[in-house]
N, C-alpha and C positions, 0 to 999 in steps of 0.2 A: 852889474847893470849894461855893461855892454851884451851876455846874451839877451836880456829883455829888448835892448836898441837893436838887435840882429833880428831878434824875431817879430818886434814892430817891422823893420824894414824889409822882411820877406814875405811877411802877411798882408803889408799895407793899413795894420793898423794897432793902436797904441795896444800895448800889454801896463795894467798896472801891479806893483809889487804884490798888491793883494791877491790877484787871480794868477800870479807867478808859484811854479813848485821848483825849487832845485834838487834834482836827486843826484847822490851821491855816495862813494863808499869811503870818505874820508873825513876828518874834524875839518878842514880847510872849504869843504863843501858846505856842512852845516854851518860856518861862520861866515861863509859868501852868501848864502840866502838868508842871515839875519841882519848883515849889514847892508841887502837892499829891502830887506820886508819882505821877504819872500817866506814862504813855507817851507821846511827842510825834511828829506826825506832820505834818510840813512840807509844804504842797504849792507848788509854784511856780505860783500861779495870780491872784498878786495883784502887788503894786507891787514886794516887796524881791526882790534878782535870788536865783540860786539859788546865787551865791559866799556872799551874806551869811547866808542861812538855813543853808548847810553851817556857816558857822562857827559856829553857835550850837549845834550838834550836836545834833539831832535824833534820834529812834530810826530813823526813816524819814525819806526826802527825794524825792517823788513828781512827776514833771511835772505830773500832774494826778490826781484820783478815780477814774480807769477801772481802776488797777492796784493799789485798797486792799486788795480781797479777797484778791488774790494774796500780800500784805502779810501780811495777818491770817493767811491759811493756810486 
């Protein structure tokens, strides 16, 4: 929620959890997204394996950020 508040302060407009995407490479990042109602994008660029990230059920699981824009649409 702090990140959403900081983004709102920086851009001087509110952001809802629905329009927020949390991108990270750990299960904790996925849990963070779920806690605030945001979408979770896990990226296999860190130390956690694809299997561990997949088990946390992110909205998207990417090998790296090169395909992020394709996922966003």
